[in-house]
VMD Tcl script that draws the C-alpha trace (Angstrom):
set ca {
  {84.99 115.52 87.64}
  {87.04 117.29 90.22}
  {89.57 115.02 91.89}
  {89.56 115.74 95.69}
  {92.97 115.89 97.64}
  {93.52 113.03 100.07}
  {94.12 113.72 103.78}
  {98.11 113.50 104.24}
  {97.54 111.52 107.51}
  {95.40 109.16 105.90}
  {97.78 108.57 102.90}
  {100.71 108.19 105.51}
  {98.63 105.74 107.39}
  {97.89 103.80 104.18}
  {101.52 103.51 103.01}
  {102.18 102.50 106.51}
  {99.63 99.67 106.58}
  {100.99 98.32 102.99}
  {104.73 98.24 104.47}
  {103.23 96.33 107.57}
  {101.11 93.77 105.70}
  {103.94 93.04 103.59}
  {106.09 92.42 106.42}
  {108.74 95.19 105.66}
  {110.70 97.02 108.34}
  {109.38 100.24 110.12}
  {112.59 101.77 109.68}
  {111.54 102.32 106.03}
  {109.26 105.39 107.31}
  {110.70 108.41 104.96}
  {108.95 111.31 106.55}
  {110.44 113.05 109.21}
  {107.15 115.10 110.20}
  {105.96 114.03 113.49}
  {102.09 113.88 112.67}
  {102.84 111.99 109.36}
  {105.07 109.75 111.00}
  {102.97 108.72 113.88}
  {100.01 108.14 111.07}
  {102.52 106.10 109.12}
  {103.85 103.92 112.19}
  {100.01 103.63 113.46}
  {99.30 102.07 109.79}
  {102.32 100.09 110.26}
  {101.50 98.31 113.42}
  {98.02 97.61 112.28}
  {99.27 96.22 108.99}
  {101.75 93.84 111.14}
  {99.06 92.87 113.32}
  {96.95 91.66 110.46}
  {99.69 89.73 109.02}
  {100.44 87.96 112.15}
  {96.39 87.15 112.31}
  {96.50 86.04 108.86}
  {94.49 88.59 107.42}
  {96.28 88.74 103.93}
  {95.29 88.51 100.48}
  {91.66 87.97 100.27}
  {90.75 86.99 103.76}
  {92.03 90.74 104.64}
  {90.61 92.57 101.91}
  {87.83 93.91 104.29}
  {90.47 95.28 106.53}
  {92.77 96.92 103.81}
  {92.49 100.92 103.89}
  {93.29 101.04 100.31}
  {90.30 99.35 98.91}
  {87.37 101.39 98.64}
  {83.94 99.75 98.46}
  {80.64 101.37 97.67}
  {77.27 99.98 98.07}
  {75.11 100.63 95.04}
  {71.16 101.03 96.05}
  {69.00 98.74 94.21}
}
mol new
graphics top color blue
foreach p $ca { graphics top sphere $p radius 0.5 }
foreach p [lrange $ca 0 end-1] q [lrange $ca 1 end] { graphics top cylinder $p $q radius 0.2 }
display resetview
């Protein structure tokens, strides 16, 4: 099975979301590339927003971009 490369901006968004949902500072963004930094900060903002709304743990699993769900056909 071939391994597909993930889009770097999607990966940065996902990492930013994880940092935001866990309450970490936005100063932890390690990339200096403008596009990736913007994606990371967007993910961080969405993660912080979800944390403030109580979307952590099981209640926020549907919002987490790192969780992939697939629907099986019957």
